[in-house]
C-alpha positions as CSV (number, residue, x, y, z in Angstrom):
1,M,21.6,-6.1,-33.0
2,E,23.4,-3.0,-31.0
3,G,21.2,-0.9,-29.0
4,V,18.1,-3.2,-29.3
5,K,16.7,-5.2,-26.6
6,L,13.8,-7.7,-26.8
7,D,10.6,-7.1,-24.7
8,K,8.5,-9.7,-22.1
9,W,7.1,-10.1,-25.3
10,G,10.2,-11.0,-27.8
11,Y,9.6,-7.8,-29.8
12,E,12.5,-5.7,-30.2
13,V,13.2,-2.4,-28.5
14,N,15.4,0.5,-29.4
15,T,17.5,0.7,-26.0
16,C,21.3,0.2,-24.6
17,S,19.6,0.8,-21.4
18,D,18.8,-2.6,-19.1
19,A,16.8,-0.2,-16.8
20,C,14.7,0.9,-19.3
21,I,14.0,-2.5,-20.5
22,N,13.4,-4.1,-17.3
23,A,10.9,-0.7,-16.2
24,I,8.9,-1.7,-19.5
25,N,8.8,-5.3,-18.6
26,S,7.7,-4.5,-14.9
27,Y,5.2,-2.1,-16.3
28,Y,3.4,-5.3,-18.2
29,H,4.0,-7.1,-15.8
30,Q,1.8,-4.3,-13.2
31,V,-0.9,-3.7,-15.4
32,L,-1.7,-7.4,-16.2
33,S,-1.7,-8.7,-12.5
34,Y,-3.5,-5.3,-11.5
35,G,-0.6,-4.3,-9.3
36,R,-0.5,-1.1,-7.5
37,K,3.1,-0.2,-8.9
38,R,2.0,1.1,-12.3
39,D,4.2,3.9,-12.2
40,V,7.6,1.8,-12.0
41,I,6.9,3.1,-16.4
42,L,8.3,6.4,-15.4
43,E,11.4,4.7,-14.3
44,A,12.1,3.8,-18.1
45,P,12.4,7.2,-19.7
46,K,14.6,8.4,-17.2
47,A,16.7,5.3,-17.5
48,D,17.0,6.1,-22.0
49,P,15.5,9.2,-22.7
50,D,15.6,8.2,-26.1
51,C,13.1,5.3,-26.0
52,V,10.2,6.1,-28.1
53,L,8.8,2.8,-26.1
54,G,9.6,3.7,-22.6
55,N,7.7,7.5,-23.3
56,I,4.9,6.5,-25.1
57,L,3.9,4.0,-22.0
58,A,4.6,6.6,-19.6
59,A,2.5,9.3,-21.6
60,N,-0.3,6.8,-21.8
61,F,0.0,6.1,-18.0
62,L,0.2,9.6,-16.8
63,C,-3.2,10.8,-19.0
64,S,-4.5,9.4,-16.0
65,Y,-3.0,10.9,-12.9
66,D,-1.1,14.4,-14.4
67,P,-2.2,14.8,-17.7
68,S,0.1,18.1,-17.9
69,T,2.8,15.9,-18.2
70,V,2.1,14.0,-21.4
71,P,2.9,16.5,-24.1
72,V,6.4,16.2,-22.9
73,L,6.8,12.3,-22.9
74,L,4.8,12.4,-26.1
75,D,7.0,14.8,-28.1
76,A,10.2,12.9,-26.6
77,A,8.2,10.0,-27.8
78,K,8.0,11.7,-31.6
79,S,11.3,12.9,-31.5
80,Y,12.9,9.9,-31.7
81,L,10.4,7.8,-33.8
82,E,12.7,7.5,-36.7
83,N,15.4,5.0,-34.9
84,A,12.6,3.4,-32.9
85,S,11.6,-0.5,-34.2
86,A,8.6,-1.4,-36.1
87,Y,6.9,-2.5,-33.1
88,E,7.6,1.1,-31.3
89,K,6.3,3.2,-33.9
90,A,2.7,0.5,-33.9
91,V,2.6,1.0,-30.4
92,F,2.8,4.5,-31.1
93,D,0.6,5.3,-33.6
94,V,-1.9,3.7,-31.3
95,V,-1.3,4.8,-28.1
96,S,-0.6,8.9,-29.3
97,Y,-4.6,8.2,-31.1
98,F,-5.3,6.6,-27.7
99,I,-5.1,9.5,-25.4
100,S,-5.4,12.3,-28.0
101,A,-8.7,14.8,-27.1
102,D,-10.7,14.1,-29.7
103,R,-10.7,9.8,-29.9
104,D,-13.5,8.3,-32.2
105,D,-13.2,5.1,-29.6
106,D,-14.4,2.7,-33.0
107,V,-11.3,3.8,-34.3
108,A,-9.3,3.0,-31.9
109,V,-10.4,-0.3,-31.0
110,E,-9.9,-1.2,-35.3
111,L,-6.3,0.1,-34.4
112,H,-5.7,-2.0,-31.6
113,S,-6.8,-4.6,-33.6
114,K,-4.6,-4.1,-36.4
115,L,-1.6,-3.7,-34.0
116,L,-2.2,-7.2,-32.4
117,K,-2.1,-8.6,-35.7
118,D,1.1,-7.7,-36.2
119,Y,1.7,-8.2,-32.3
120,P,-0.4,-10.9,-30.9
121,R,1.7,-11.4,-28.1
122,D,1.7,-7.9,-26.7
123,L,-1.0,-8.7,-23.5
124,V,-1.2,-5.2,-22.3
125,S,-2.2,-3.6,-25.9
126,L,-5.0,-5.9,-25.2
127,K,-6.1,-5.3,-22.3
128,R,-5.8,-1.8,-23.4
129,A,-8.4,-2.4,-26.0
130,Q,-10.4,-4.4,-23.7
131,V,-10.6,-1.9,-20.9
132,L,-12.0,0.7,-23.5
133,C,-14.5,-2.0,-24.6
134,F,-15.3,-2.5,-21.7
135,Y,-16.5,1.9,-21.6
136,M,-17.8,1.2,-24.9
137,G,-20.4,-1.7,-23.3
138,R,-19.1,-3.9,-26.3
139,A,-18.0,-7.1,-24.7
140,D,-18.7,-8.4,-27.9
141,L,-15.7,-6.7,-29.4
142,S,-13.0,-7.0,-26.7
143,L,-14.2,-11.4,-27.0
144,Q,-13.0,-10.6,-30.8
145,L,-10.3,-9.1,-29.5
146,V,-8.7,-11.9,-27.1
147,E,-9.8,-14.5,-29.4
148,Q,-7.4,-12.9,-32.3
149,V,-4.5,-13.6,-30.1
150,L,-5.4,-16.7,-28.7
151,P,-3.5,-19.0,-30.8
152,K,-0.7,-17.4,-30.2
153,N,-0.9,-17.3,-26.5
154,K,-1.8,-20.6,-25.6
155,N,-0.9,-21.5,-22.1
156,K,0.1,-18.2,-21.5
157,N,-0.5,-16.2,-18.0
158,F,-2.8,-13.9,-17.9
159,I,-4.5,-14.7,-21.3
160,Y,-7.6,-17.0,-20.0
161,G,-8.7,-14.3,-17.4
162,M,-8.8,-11.8,-20.3
163,L,-10.6,-14.0,-22.4
164,A,-13.3,-15.0,-19.6
165,F,-14.7,-11.9,-18.4
166,P,-16.2,-10.8,-22.0
167,L,-17.5,-14.1,-21.7
168,L,-18.9,-13.9,-18.7
169,E,-20.5,-10.1,-19.9
170,L,-21.9,-12.1,-22.7
171,G,-24.1,-14.6,-20.5
172,R,-21.4,-17.4,-21.5
173,M,-21.5,-18.9,-18.0
174,A,-20.0,-21.5,-18.4
175,D,-17.5,-21.0,-21.0
176,A,-16.4,-18.2,-18.7
177,E,-16.0,-20.5,-15.8
178,K,-13.8,-23.1,-18.1
179,A,-11.4,-19.7,-18.9
180,A,-11.1,-18.5,-15.4
181,K,-9.8,-22.2,-13.9
182,E,-7.5,-22.3,-16.8
183,G,-6.4,-19.0,-16.2
184,F,-6.2,-19.8,-12.5
185,E,-4.5,-23.4,-13.0
186,I,-2.1,-21.5,-14.8
187,N,-1.4,-18.6,-12.3
188,K,-3.3,-19.1,-8.6
189,E,-2.8,-15.8,-8.0
190,D,-4.1,-14.2,-11.5
191,P,-6.3,-11.7,-10.1
192,W,-8.5,-11.4,-13.3
193,A,-8.9,-15.3,-13.4
194,Q,-9.7,-15.1,-9.6
195,H,-12.2,-12.3,-10.1
196,A,-14.1,-13.8,-13.2
197,L,-14.9,-17.1,-11.3
198,C,-15.8,-15.3,-8.7
199,H,-18.5,-13.5,-10.5
200,V,-19.4,-16.9,-12.4
201,Y,-20.5,-18.2,-8.9
202,Q,-21.9,-15.0,-7.7
203,Y,-24.0,-14.9,-10.7
204,E,-25.2,-18.6,-10.9
205,C,-26.1,-18.1,-6.6
206,R,-23.1,-19.9,-5.5
207,F,-22.5,-17.7,-2.6
208,K,-21.2,-19.4,-0.2
209,E,-18.5,-21.1,-2.7
210,A,-17.8,-17.3,-3.8
211,V,-16.7,-16.7,-0.8
212,V,-14.6,-19.5,0.4
213,F,-12.8,-19.8,-3.1
214,M,-12.2,-15.7,-2.6
215,G,-11.1,-15.7,1.0
216,E,-8.7,-18.5,-0.2
217,C,-7.3,-16.3,-3.1
218,S,-7.1,-12.9,-0.9
219,Q,-3.6,-13.9,0.8
220,S,-2.1,-12.6,-3.2
221,W,-4.4,-9.4,-2.9
222,S,-1.7,-6.8,-0.6
223,P,-0.2,-6.6,-4.3
224,L,-3.3,-5.3,-5.7
225,S,-4.0,-1.6,-6.8
226,S,-6.6,0.3,-4.6
227,F,-9.5,-0.6,-6.8
228,M,-8.6,-4.4,-7.3
229,Y,-8.2,-4.8,-4.1
230,T,-11.3,-3.4,-2.5
231,H,-13.3,-5.0,-5.7
232,N,-12.9,-8.1,-4.8
233,W,-13.9,-7.3,-1.4
234,W,-16.7,-6.1,-2.6
235,H,-17.9,-9.1,-4.8
236,V,-17.7,-11.0,-1.3
237,A,-19.4,-8.7,0.8
238,L,-21.9,-9.1,-2.2
239,C,-22.0,-12.7,-1.8
240,Y,-22.4,-11.7,1.6
241,L,-25.7,-10.2,0.9
242,E,-27.4,-12.1,-1.3
243,G,-26.8,-15.0,0.0
244,H,-28.5,-13.4,3.3
245,C,-25.8,-13.7,5.6
246,P,-26.1,-11.9,8.8
247,I,-25.7,-8.1,7.7
248,E,-22.9,-7.3,10.5
249,K,-20.6,-9.7,8.4
250,V,-21.0,-7.3,5.7
251,E,-20.2,-4.5,7.9
252,E,-16.9,-6.8,9.0
253,V,-15.9,-6.8,5.0
254,Y,-16.7,-3.1,4.4
255,D,-15.0,-1.7,7.7
256,K,-12.1,-4.3,8.1
257,C,-11.3,-4.6,4.1
258,I,-12.6,-1.7,1.5
259,W,-12.5,1.2,4.2
260,K,-9.6,0.0,5.6
261,E,-7.8,0.7,2.2
262,L,-8.0,4.2,2.5
263,E,-5.0,3.6,5.5
264,R,-2.4,2.7,2.8
265,S,0.1,5.3,2.1
266,D,-0.3,4.6,-1.6
267,A,-3.9,3.9,-1.4
268,M,-6.1,5.6,-4.4
269,P,-9.5,7.0,-2.6
270,A,-11.9,7.3,-6.1
271,E,-10.8,3.5,-6.4
272,V,-11.8,2.8,-2.6
273,Y,-15.2,4.7,-3.1
274,L,-16.5,3.3,-6.1
275,N,-16.5,0.0,-4.4
276,A,-17.9,1.8,-1.3
277,V,-20.7,3.5,-2.5
278,G,-22.0,0.8,-5.0
279,L,-21.8,-1.4,-2.0
280,L,-24.0,0.4,0.1
281,L,-26.2,1.1,-3.0
282,R,-27.1,-2.0,-2.8
283,I,-27.0,-2.3,1.2
284,Y,-30.1,0.7,1.5
285,V,-32.4,-1.3,-1.9
286,R,-32.3,-4.3,0.4
287,G,-33.5,-2.3,3.1
288,E,-30.4,-2.7,5.7
289,M,-29.5,0.8,5.7
290,K,-30.0,1.3,9.0
291,V,-26.6,-0.5,10.6
292,F,-24.4,1.3,7.9
293,E,-26.0,5.1,7.7
294,N,-23.2,6.5,9.4
295,H,-21.3,4.5,7.1
296,L,-23.1,6.3,4.4
297,N,-22.7,10.0,6.0
298,V,-19.2,9.4,6.2
299,L,-18.3,8.4,2.5
300,A,-21.2,11.2,1.0
301,N,-18.9,13.8,3.1
302,C,-15.8,12.6,0.9
303,L,-17.6,12.2,-1.9
304,A,-18.6,15.8,-2.0
305,D,-15.0,17.0,-2.7
306,R,-15.2,17.7,-6.3
307,A,-11.9,16.4,-6.8
308,F,-13.7,13.2,-6.6
309,W,-16.1,14.0,-9.0
310,Y,-15.7,13.3,-13.3
311,L,-13.5,10.5,-12.9
312,E,-15.5,7.9,-13.6
313,W,-19.2,8.2,-14.8
314,H,-20.5,5.1,-13.0
315,L,-18.7,6.8,-9.6
316,D,-20.4,10.1,-10.3
317,V,-23.7,8.4,-11.0
318,L,-23.5,6.7,-7.6
319,I,-22.1,10.0,-6.1
320,V,-25.2,11.7,-7.0
321,W,-27.4,9.4,-5.1
322,A,-25.1,9.4,-1.7
323,L,-25.3,12.9,-2.0
324,T,-28.8,13.7,-2.4
325,Y,-29.8,10.5,0.0
326,T,-27.5,12.4,2.6
327,G,-29.3,15.7,2.0
328,E,-26.8,17.6,0.2
329,I,-29.0,18.4,-2.5
330,S,-27.3,21.5,-4.2
331,K,-23.9,19.4,-4.5
332,A,-25.9,16.9,-5.9
333,E,-27.1,19.6,-8.6
334,D,-23.6,20.8,-8.8
335,L,-22.4,17.8,-10.2
336,L,-25.6,16.8,-12.7
337,T,-24.7,20.1,-14.1
338,G,-21.4,19.7,-14.6
339,L,-22.3,16.1,-16.3
340,K,-24.7,17.9,-18.6
341,S,-21.7,20.1,-19.4
342,R,-19.4,17.4,-20.3
343,L,-22.1,15.9,-22.4
344,S,-22.3,19.0,-24.2
345,L,-18.7,19.0,-25.4
346,M,-18.7,15.5,-26.4
347,T,-18.9,14.6,-30.5
348,K,-22.6,13.7,-31.5
349,K,-21.3,10.1,-31.5
350,K,-20.3,10.0,-27.9
351,Q,-23.3,12.0,-26.9
352,Q,-25.6,9.3,-28.0
353,R,-23.7,6.6,-26.3
354,M,-23.5,8.5,-23.1
355,E,-26.8,10.3,-22.8
356,R,-28.3,7.3,-20.9
357,G,-25.8,7.8,-18.5
358,M,-27.4,11.0,-18.0
359,L,-30.6,9.5,-17.7
360,L,-29.5,7.6,-15.0
361,A,-27.7,9.8,-13.1
362,E,-30.9,12.3,-13.2
363,A,-32.9,9.2,-11.9
364,L,-30.8,8.4,-9.3
365,F,-31.0,12.6,-7.7
366,E,-34.9,11.7,-7.8
367,Y,-34.8,8.3,-6.2
368,G,-32.5,9.8,-3.5
369,K,-34.8,12.2,-2.9
370,G,-37.7,9.5,-2.6
371,E,-39.4,11.0,-5.7
372,N,-40.3,6.9,-6.6
373,E,-42.5,8.2,-9.9
374,K,-40.1,10.9,-11.2
375,A,-37.4,8.6,-10.8
376,L,-39.7,6.2,-12.8
377,D,-40.3,8.1,-15.5
378,L,-36.8,8.8,-16.6
379,L,-36.1,5.0,-16.5
380,G,-39.3,4.2,-18.3
381,L,-41.3,0.6,-18.2
382,Q,-38.8,-0.9,-20.3
383,F,-35.7,-0.4,-18.6
384,E,-33.1,-2.9,-18.9
385,A,-29.6,-2.0,-16.9
386,T,-27.3,-4.0,-19.3
387,D,-28.3,-1.4,-21.6
388,Y,-26.1,1.2,-19.4
389,K,-22.7,-0.6,-19.9
390,I,-21.3,2.7,-21.1
391,I,-20.9,4.2,-17.5
392,G,-18.2,1.8,-17.2
393,A,-19.7,-1.0,-15.3
394,S,-20.1,-5.0,-15.5
395,D,-23.5,-7.1,-15.0
396,E,-22.7,-7.2,-11.3
397,Q,-22.7,-3.6,-10.9
398,L,-25.5,-2.8,-12.9
399,D,-28.1,-5.4,-11.3
400,V,-28.6,-2.8,-8.5
401,F,-30.3,-0.6,-11.1
402,N,-32.8,-3.3,-12.0
403,E,-33.1,-3.8,-8.6
404,I,-34.2,0.0,-7.8
405,W,-36.5,0.0,-11.1
406,I,-37.9,-3.0,-9.7
407,T,-38.8,-1.6,-6.9
408,L,-40.2,1.7,-8.0
409,L,-42.1,-0.3,-10.1
410,I,-43.6,-1.7,-6.9
411,N,-44.0,1.6,-4.9
412,S,-45.5,3.0,-8.5
413,G,-48.5,0.9,-8.8
414,Q,-47.0,-1.1,-11.6
415,T,-47.2,-4.6,-9.5
416,T,-47.9,-6.6,-12.7
417,K,-45.3,-5.4,-14.8
418,A,-42.7,-6.0,-11.3
419,I,-43.7,-9.2,-11.7
420,Q,-42.9,-9.8,-15.3
421,A,-39.2,-8.3,-14.2
422,I,-38.9,-10.1,-11.7
423,E,-39.5,-13.3,-13.0
424,K,-37.2,-12.7,-15.8
425,Q,-34.5,-12.0,-13.7
426,L,-35.4,-15.4,-11.8
427,K,-35.3,-17.1,-14.8
428,N,-31.1,-16.5,-14.8
429,R,-30.7,-16.4,-11.0
430,E,-33.5,-18.8,-9.4
431,G,-31.0,-19.3,-6.3
432,A,-31.2,-16.0,-5.1
433,P,-33.3,-15.3,-2.4
434,F,-34.0,-11.4,-2.9
435,L,-36.1,-12.0,-6.0
436,W,-38.4,-13.5,-4.0
437,R,-38.9,-11.6,-1.5
438,L,-39.4,-9.0,-4.4
439,L,-41.8,-11.6,-6.0
440,E,-43.7,-12.3,-2.7
441,K,-44.1,-8.5,-2.0
442,C,-46.0,-8.1,-5.3
443,Y,-48.2,-11.4,-5.1
444,G,-49.2,-9.9,-1.3
445,I,-50.3,-6.7,-2.7
446,L,-52.1,-8.4,-5.0
447,R,-53.8,-10.4,-2.4
448,R,-52.8,-13.6,-4.3
449,P,-51.9,-17.0,-2.5
450,E,-49.7,-17.4,-4.3
451,A,-47.7,-15.1,-2.2
452,A,-47.0,-17.7,1.1
453,N,-45.5,-20.5,-1.7
454,I,-43.3,-18.0,-2.8
455,G,-42.0,-16.6,1.1
456,E,-41.7,-20.3,1.9
457,K,-39.1,-20.4,-1.1
458,A,-37.4,-17.2,-0.2
459,N,-36.8,-18.8,3.6
460,T,-35.5,-22.4,2.4
461,L,-32.9,-20.1,0.3
462,E,-32.4,-17.8,3.1
463,L,-31.0,-20.4,5.2
464,T,-29.4,-22.4,2.2
465,Y,-25.9,-20.4,2.1
466,F,-24.9,-19.3,5.4
467,K,-26.0,-21.5,8.0
């Protein structure tokens, strides 16, 4: 048809411009490969200002980077909607609702599901929906969406990494590993498949296997976004830490692979800071902060810049701890006040979801000050970190809060409760040395003879992974 081109999925787009459709297809690749050139979509409306798909996808991209420019692109898309293909109209309806200020997340997921029933090869819309599910803490919905389109995308690039992640978030590690390996075999440079496989190895305490695997994959990471690049290295550093590798090895990864990302002219600092502060909190919990005190002071100074506040709940919670621990109490209080204000402006439904995020931020504030009992009072005696997925964090990222809670229980004299919590963790991660060290500490406090055997178990594991 004259004036109609097919996009990467084979769906009709009303444009005469090769440059426009090429920009759209390049954007698809950048989104699915976690590339750092997603701004290529801005070339689409330049090449064809009348293209509805180019305008609405550009609006979606700029929503996170320059919201003031979104209305112009949205209006342009609306004004040419009558000439758009059925596919473009469907994407317009879904994305325009997705970026609206009064969005209901459940409705947005339903709209994506309907779109994917009609256009199941649109993996970028699937990715958008999965990200939304992630921030809702609904891995079950994310899995339903990918399973819905899987029959039409068998053996396609990127689909199996997208299948693997919700599976691992639901604790289905064997299925997640199988899916991730399928994705990796199709495309050994698929960062989401690589990442999912590392998650599985790490969860199953296969730390050296994870480090070797990710080291081999790291040659392909240069084109990745600041988040994905440093997050992959965060996983490597965490495997070194969990496997009881010398702390200098963790420091090397932090300095040369995470912090060094900031030297790139196109780096996104907030994405780097998220992984940096997440790693430093884990290091602090494990009593290894002496080597990293200066690193944290430098990072906290960066995080005191309000330009990095209110971008991600997960990052905000971590910033509260970093500021408080480094003595910037008043700034941490300002951040908490701002979070409460934002919470109050949400719909009742969203408030109910995010109240736990606010609670976690308040607990980290007290924890950073060394107020252990106040922090424990806020978290309570039935805390479970996976209930806090709504801050936008994976199980692996959330696990540090379980570790904090357990140390708070120990420090507050709740030793028996701490033992129960540790043993629950050990059912799934028997090969984690740090958990055995915590258990040894508990039995030592109770002067139980089992402490010696538990200590030996910890010693053996600490010598197992990185000899």
